[in-house]
N, C-alpha and C positions, 0 to 999 in steps of 0.2 A: 503493499498499499503506499509506504514511503517514497519507494522508487518511483511509482506510477506518479505521486503527488510531486515529486521533483521534476519529473520529465514534463509534466505540464505547466508548471511554474516557469521552466525554461521557455516552452514554446510560447506561454503568455508575455514573457518580457520580449521575446523576439518580435511578436506580431505588435506588441506596443510601441516600441522603438522604431519600429520599420514602417507602421502603418498610422496607429491611431495618435500617438504624440505628435508626430508633424502635422497631421490633420488639424487637431486641436488647435495648435500654436497658429496655424493658416487662418483659422476661423476667428483668432481672437479668445478663444476660451483656455488660455493657459492657466487660469485660476482652478480648472477643473480635472487637471493632471491625475489625482488621486482617484477621482471617481472615474476617469476614463479609463484606468488600469484595470479597475473592477469590473467596467464593461467588457472591456477586451476578454477577460475571462469567461463572461458569458458567451461572448461572440465566437471564441474559440470551441466551446462546447456545443454550439448551435453547429458549427461548421462540422464537427466531428460527428455529430448525430445525423445530419444530412448525409455525410459520406456513407454511416453504416446503413441506413436507410436505402440509399440507392444501389450501394453494393451487395447487401445482404437481404434486406426485406423484400426489396423490388423483384429480384429474381424467384423468391419463395413464393409470391403471389402469381408469378407467370407460371410457377410450377405445378401448383395447386390451387387455382381458383375456386372459390365457391359458387361464383357466377360470372359471366361475362360483363364487363364494363360496357355500358351502353350509353351512359350519359355522362361524357368526359368533361362537358362543361361545369357539371357538378362538383366534380374532383378537381378541376381548376381553380375552383373557388376555395377548396380546402388547401390547395398548394399553398395559396395566397394566406389564409389562416397560418398555415406553419412557418412561411418565412417570416411572417410577422413577428411570430413569437421568437423562433430559432435564432435569428439574426440580430435579436437584441432590441427591436423597435419598440416593442411592448414594454419591455423592462427600462428602457429609457423614458417613456413616459411616466412610468411608476416611480422612476428616481425623481423627476421635477413635481410630481403631483402629489404622491404619497410618503416616499421615504422621509422626508422632512417632518412628516406627523408622528410618525414612529420614533425618529431621533427625539423630537421634543418629549415625547411621552417618556420612554426610557430613561432618558435624561434627567426629567422630573422625578422619576421612582429611585434613580440612582441617589439624586440629591436627598431625597428622605429615607434614605439608607436602605432601599429595597433593590437589592442588586440580582443580577439574573443567577438563577439556579443552574449549575454545572451538572449535568447529567453523565459526562464521563467519568467527572471524578467522584461522584456518588455511587457510580457501578464499579470503581477500579478494584475495590476488596474482592470482587466476581472473578478477576483474571489475573490473580498472581502467577508470575512465571511465564506469561503469554509475551512471546517477542514482538508481536505486531499488535499492538494495543490500538494502532490507528484502525487497524482492518475491523477490530472487534468493535470499536465504538462506531463504526460506519454501519455495521451491522444492527447495532442498538438503534441507531438513528432511524435506519430504514423501517424497523419494525414500530417505533414511535409515530412516525410521519404516516404510514401506511394505515395503522389504527385511525389516527386522526382524519386521514384521506376518507376512510370508509364511512364515518359519521359525518363528515362534509357532505358526501355522495347521498348519504341518505337523506339529508337535509334538503338537498337539490331536489330530492324525488317526492319529499313528504311534505314541504311547505308550498302552497299554491302560488306565492309570490315568487319563489325562487325557481320553481318547476317553469314559470312563464318564461324565464330567460335560458333555463338549461335546456328546454325542449328543443331549442335549436339545434343542439349537440346531436340529439335523438331524429331529428328531421331527415338525417342522410340516408336516402334509400340505396343510395351506392357507395358502401362504406369500404374504404381502402386505408393503408397506412398512413394517409395524409389527413383522416376524419379526426384524430385525436385534438387537434387544435382548433375545430371546428367549434367555437363556442362563442357566445355573445360576450363582448368584452366586459361589461359589468358583473356577469357571472364570473369570469376571470378574475376580475380585481376583487371579487368577495372572497373567493377562494385563496387566492394568493396573499390577500391580507390575513387570513386566518393562519397560514402557514408560516407567514413570515413572524407574526406574533409569537407562533408556538417556539420557532428557532431562537428567536432571542430569549423568550422565557427559559429554555433549556439550556441555553449556552452554545449553541452550536458552531464551531468555527466556520468561518466564511467558505473556506475550502471544501469543508467536509458538508455544507449545504448545498453547494454548487454541484457536488458529487452526487448527492441523494437525489437533487431534482433532475440531473441529467439521466442517471440509471433509471428511474421512475419514467421519466418522458419516453425514452427508448423502447422499454418495454410497453409502454402504451401504446407506440406505434405499432409494435408487432401485434398486439391484442387486437387492434383495429383492422389489421392487413384483411384483404380479401382472399383469405388464405384458409383450407380444409385442412386444419390440423388441431390435433388432441395430443396433451402430454401424458395420456394412458391413465389409467384407473388411480394410480399412487399420484403420478406427478400432477394431474390435475387439481390436487387436493395441497399440493405445496405451491404452486406457481400459476398464476392466471394466464390461462392459454387464449388463442383466437376464438376457439370453439366456445369456452364458457365466458367470454366476456360480448360473444356476439350473441348469445341468450340475452344478456341484459339489454342489447338493442334490438331485440325481437318484438315485432308488432304483437301486442295483446299478452306478451309474458313478461319480457324485461323489465316494464316499468309500470305494470299495473297489478294491483292485488288481487283482483278477482275476475280480471280479463273483461271488463266492462267499463273500464276509464278512470277508475278509483286510485289513487297515486299510492304507488308502493312499488314492488318489483322483486327481481332477484338480482344476486350476483354483483353486489355493488363494490367488491373488494377491487383495489387498484391492482396489488402485487400479490398478496397472499389470501386465497381462498378461506384461510383459516378463520377469518373475520366472519364471512358469511357462515361458516359451519357454525361457529359459536353462538351467532345472535340470530340464527334460523332462517336465513336468507338465501342460502345456497341452493343452485339447481345444476345437477350434473347430468341432465338428459344429453344422449349423443345424437344432437339435431343442428340443422342449419337453417334457421328460418329466414323469410325476409325481414328486413330491417326498416325502420321507421316509427313513427307514431300513429296510432288507430285515427286520429280526426283528420289525417291526410288522406284517407281513402275517400272515393267517390261516395259510397254510402254511407260515411261517417262526416261528411261536413265538408269534405276536400279542402280544409284550411291551407291557406298560402302561407308557407314559411319563408318564402323570398328566394330569389335565384342567385341574384349578386351580392355581395359582401355588404354594401350599406343597406339593402334592402331588407337583408337578414337582421341587421341592427336594428333597423327601424322597427320591423315587425315584432321583435323581442319587447321592444318599450312600449310598443301599442298593446301587446299581450299583458304585459306587467300592470297597465293602468286599463285594463278591460275594454280595449278599442279595438281588437282584434281577434 
């Protein structure tokens, strides 16, 4: 783990000095060098993720697709969402709009004596003699964030106002590896805010936080892939597979509690199906259903979720305020 961290740090430094730093100086933003260096880390992660997606997951989709891709325009919009997130554009927006609020909040708490709790230090007695404590801590962070993500996901499906935004993610009838980032921006903002607060509350080092997010996102790309793949009876219970997650996107099954439109559903786990098993929401049926939301069907109202990026964002706000 330390070797990988060092290699990443060297690549981040090289990219920053060669590209980002000169760009900041040329634009008159020399006062943002420290923040620019942090942003370079996210940019590097995004480039690595895109490389893995194109080199590994895309060939898998061509190898064993669940269905033929007939709506390439819908997929192209999902590609736009992915580039927006993976190239750091969304995170830059968060930096200017939201991060100052978290800095002020945690700064005020620190002044009053409420420092962040350090999860890795609290768990240190559990790994005496372990040579790679960074790897041990990384696995612990993955479990903590995945449990939080599970309950956030339950909230996205259980609260009417939140579902009005999250439904955009499920409205994709042509699911591919690009579909993971297809979210309403306000939905992304809410989820990211909760995870950032959690990261600061348990004292996750910035490098570990980037690694947790990077691994989670890449596995989510695999889960959303147009790929007929199961991990087997045992593997399906250890790691979320494309088959397991596709059931979560299935019309009438994945996000309905009784098949008649009531909010609920199955298979909310992001990485580890353990949470679905523990909390009674797991479905391990070996099936590959059409994806989407019931109200998109002609006989169920044929709701319009929008075809382009801005139309989809507008429709989400209209649903939120009961106007669509």
